[in-house]
C-alpha positions in Angstrom: 81.3 -31.3 16.6 79.8 -34.5 15.1 80.6 -35.1 11.4 77.6 -35.0 9.1 76.7 -38.3 7.6 75.9 -38.9 3.9 72.3 -39.7 4.9 72.0 -36.5 6.9 73.5 -34.5 4.1 71.0 -36.0 1.6 68.1 -35.1 3.9 69.5 -31.5 4.2 69.9 -31.1 0.5 66.5 -32.5 -0.3 64.9 -30.2 2.2 66.8 -27.2 0.9 65.8 -28.0 -2.6 62.2 -28.3 -1.6 62.2 -25.0 0.1 64.2 -23.4 -2.7 61.4 -24.1 -5.1 59.1 -22.1 -2.8 61.6 -19.3 -2.0 64.7 -19.0 -4.3 66.7 -16.9 -1.7 67.1 -19.0 1.5 68.6 -17.2 4.4 70.9 -18.9 7.0 68.0 -18.8 9.4 65.9 -20.8 7.0 68.6 -23.4 6.8 68.9 -23.6 10.6 65.1 -24.2 10.7 65.6 -27.0 8.2 68.1 -28.6 10.6 65.7 -28.3 13.5 63.0 -29.9 11.4 65.3 -32.8 10.8 66.3 -33.0 14.4 69.9 -32.1 13.6 72.3 -29.9 15.5 72.8 -26.4 14.1 76.5 -27.1 14.6 76.4 -29.2 11.4 75.3 -26.2 9.4 78.8 -25.0 8.3 79.9 -28.4 7.2 76.7 -29.0 5.4 76.9 -25.7 3.5 80.6 -26.5 2.6 79.7 -30.0 1.4 76.7 -28.8 -0.6 78.7 -26.0 -2.2 81.5 -28.5 -3.0 79.0 -30.8 -4.6 77.5 -28.0 -6.6 81.0 -27.0 -7.8 81.7 -30.6 -8.8 78.4 -30.8 -10.7 79.1 -27.6 -12.5 82.6 -28.8 -13.5 81.1 -32.0 -14.8 78.5 -30.1 -16.8 81.2 -27.8 -18.1 83.4 -30.7 -19.2 80.4 -32.5 -20.7 79.6 -29.3 -22.7 83.2 -29.1 -23.9 83.3 -32.8 -24.9 80.0 -32.5 -26.7 81.2 -29.4 -28.5 84.3 -31.2 -29.6 82.3 -34.1 -30.9 80.0 -31.7 -32.8 82.9 -29.8 -34.4 84.6 -33.1 -35.4 81.3 -34.4 -36.9 80.8 -31.2 -38.8 84.5 -31.2 -40.0 84.3 -34.9 -41.1 81.0 -34.4 -42.9 82.3 -31.3 -44.7 85.4 -33.2 -45.7 83.4 -36.1 -47.0 81.1 -33.8 -49.0 84.0 -31.9 -50.4 85.7 -35.1 -51.5 82.5 -36.5 -53.1 82.0 -33.2 -54.9 85.6 -33.2 -56.1 85.3 -36.8 -57.3 82.1 -36.0 -59.1 83.7 -33.1 -60.8 86.5 -35.4 -62.0 84.0 -37.9 -63.3 82.4 -35.1 -65.3 85.6 -34.5 -67.3 85.3 -35.7 -70.9 87.7 -35.5 -73.9 86.7 -33.0 -76.6 89.7 -33.7 -78.9 93.0 -35.5 -79.0 95.8 -35.2 -81.5 99.4 -36.3 -82.1 101.6 -33.5 -83.4 105.2 -32.4 -83.6 106.6 -30.0 -81.1 105.5 -27.2 -83.4 101.8 -27.7 -83.8 100.6 -27.1 -87.3 97.1 -28.5 -86.6 97.7 -32.0 -88.0 97.0 -35.3 -86.3 100.0 -37.5 -87.0 99.4 -41.1 -88.0 102.9 -42.1 -89.2 106.3 -41.1 -87.6 109.7 -41.6 -89.2 112.1 -42.7 -86.5 115.1 -41.7 -88.6 114.2 -38.1 -87.9 114.7 -38.4 -84.1 111.5 -36.4 -83.6 109.9 -35.3 -80.4 106.1 -35.8 -80.7 103.4 -34.3 -78.6 100.1 -35.8 -77.6 97.6 -33.0 -77.1 94.3 -33.7 -75.4 91.6 -31.1 -75.0 89.3 -31.7 -71.9 85.7 -30.6 -71.4 84.1 -29.8 -68.0 87.6 -29.3 -66.4 87.1 -28.3 -62.8 87.9 -24.6 -62.4 90.5 -23.7 -59.8 91.8 -27.3 -59.5 95.0 -29.0 -60.6 94.8 -32.4 -62.3 97.2 -35.3 -61.8 97.8 -36.7 -65.2 100.0 -39.3 -66.8 100.8 -40.6 -70.3 102.0 -44.1 -71.2 103.8 -44.7 -74.5 103.5 -48.4 -75.4 105.7 -49.9 -78.1 104.6 -52.5 -80.7 105.7 -55.3 -78.3 103.3 -54.0 -75.6 106.1 -52.7 -73.4 106.0 -49.4 -71.6 108.6 -47.4 -73.5 108.1 -44.0 -71.7 105.9 -42.5 -69.1 105.0 -38.9 -68.3 103.7 -38.1 -64.8 102.7 -34.5 -64.1 100.3 -32.0 -62.6 98.6 -29.3 -64.5 98.5 -25.7 -63.6 95.3 -24.4 -61.9 92.6 -24.7 -64.5 91.0 -21.4 -65.4 88.6 -22.5 -68.2 86.4 -25.5 -68.6 87.8 -26.4 -72.0 91.4 -27.1 -71.2 94.2 -28.4 -73.4 97.0 -30.5 -71.8 99.8 -32.5 -73.4 102.7 -34.9 -72.9 105.9 -35.6 -75.0 108.0 -38.4 -76.2 111.1 -38.7 -78.4 110.9 -41.2 -81.2 114.4 -42.0 -82.5 116.5 -44.6 -84.2 116.3 -46.9 -81.2 112.5 -46.9 -81.2 110.8 -50.1 -82.5 108.9 -49.9 -85.8 105.3 -50.8 -85.8 102.1 -49.7 -84.1 102.5 -47.6 -81.0 99.8 -46.5 -78.5 99.8 -43.4 -76.3 97.3 -43.3 -73.4 96.5 -40.4 -71.1 95.2 -41.2 -67.6 93.6 -39.1 -64.9 94.6 -41.1 -61.8 93.6 -44.6 -62.7 91.0 -43.5 -65.3 91.8 -43.8 -69.0 90.9 -40.5 -70.6 92.1 -40.9 -74.1 94.4 -43.1 -76.4 95.8 -42.8 -79.8 97.5 -45.3 -82.1 100.2 -44.4 -84.6 102.8 -46.0 -86.8 106.5 -45.7 -86.4 108.6 -46.5 -89.5 
């Protein structure tokens, strides 16, 4: 039996497709008539059917892989877009944070705002900052820098808050002022990431 050539197969497929549009269910007899029309031997029928089916299977597999690939691309784009929007929303919520009040107190808060600290007392002081528009359900990464009169960083607090459950939120950081501390004007600064939230100057004697 002669092998079917690509040109013959193309003719068979084209004719089958033409007749399929007229009649969706082609019988074997219809296909044999197609071969006769094309002056081809009916012996080529089985090979032609096999090759046509193989080609259909390959086409279906390509379409399936294409659908999977496009589906993955769509999912990745949706995920990336969602991540970007969430990040922008979170950054916007951080930008909305403002300071309602800041005070320097002793460990036991009596409501004062200290301006002068006696280093002879070896006292732990607390910088209390009340935030407005704090993002509910989030934890903030905060830090405090205690700068001595010479402009050097004497102490640093780095911490993360608990999950915020109210928009007006008070947080704090601590430092021990003792005999070894320099006298003069000190500054304490609170940061949210790289953003300066609040600062307070006080005297150490």
